[in-house]
N, C-alpha and C positions, 0 to 999 in steps of 0.2 A: 356314306354309311360306313362301309368297311374300308380300312386303310390297308393298302398293299405293303407288305413288308419286303424290303429289298435285302436279299442276302448278299453279303460281301465275302469274297474269297480272299484268303490270305495271299498277298503278293510275294513272290519269291524275291530274295535279296538281289538287287541289281548288280552288286559288285561281285557276286560269286562266279558267274561265268567269265567275267573279265579277269579275275584273279587266277582262275584255272587256266585260262588261255595264256596269261603272262607266265605262269609257272611252266607250262608246256613249252612255251617259246624260249625261256631261259634254259631249260633242260636240253632242247634241241641245239641251241647255240653252243652250249658247253660240250655236248657230245659230238657236234659237227666240226669242232676245231681241236684236232688231236694235240696241237702244240700247247694249248691252254690246259687241256685235260692231263697232259703228261708233264706239267710244270713241276718245279721243285715242291714237293708236298710237305717238306719240313716247315716251310714258312706258313703254309696254310694251316697245318696242324697247330703250330704255335699260336696263330691268330685265333683258331677255334678254342684252344685251351684258355687263352686270356679272356676271350669273350664270355666263355662259360663261367669263369671265375667272377667276372664283374656282374654278369646278369644274375647269377645265383646269389651273390652277396647283396646286391641291391634289392632283388625280389624277396630274399629271405628277411631282410630288414622290414620291408613293407608288410609282409605277411605277419611278422611278429607284432608290429604295431596294430594291424587290423585285428589280430586275435585278442590283443590286450583291450582294445577299445570295445570290441564286440562282447567280450567277456564281462567287462565292467557294465556295459549297457544291459546285459542280461541280468546281472546281479542287482542292478538298481531299477529294473523295470517294475513299474507299479501297475501297468495296464497290460492286458493280454496282447493288445496290438503291438506294444513296444517290445514285449518278449518275443513275438513272432519275427519282428524286424531284426532283432539281435540274433535270433537263431539263423535267419537267412544270411546275415553277415558272417556268422561263424561257419556256416556251410561253404560260403564263397571263399573264406580264408583257407579252409581245409582243402578245397579244390585247388586253390593257388599253390598251396604247399605241395600237393601231389604233382602238379605240373612242374614245380621247381625240382622235385626229386627225379622226375622223368627227363629233365634236361641233361643230367649226367650220362645216362646210357645212350641218349640220342646223339650226343657229341661223340661218344665212343663208337657208335655205329657209323657215323660220318667219317671218323678217322679210319675205320676199317675199310670203308668203301674207297677212300682216297688213297690208301696205301696198298690196296689189294691184298690184305692179309686175311 
């Protein structure tokens, strides 16, 4: 007669605790070895600057392409479902752009930590 409804709980991501443990382990290793922590920071800063330039350049190009495609999809949308999909793509591209903009101060913070300024 009656069917029992089974409720399912959302399972937490299995990788999250492992990623946190790996991050803590890496931080402990860096802090536990003073020779590595006090190494020549000019090389590390140069690597961070170059990495930031490459990542921002590549990601900026991807975001520009995403914005263009999503904008065209929105302009050419003939059904409400298509318009919603394109709006979602525009929001995702805007979020990506915000993350790219935050990469610059993040690297500056890392440089400040590494040089103790």
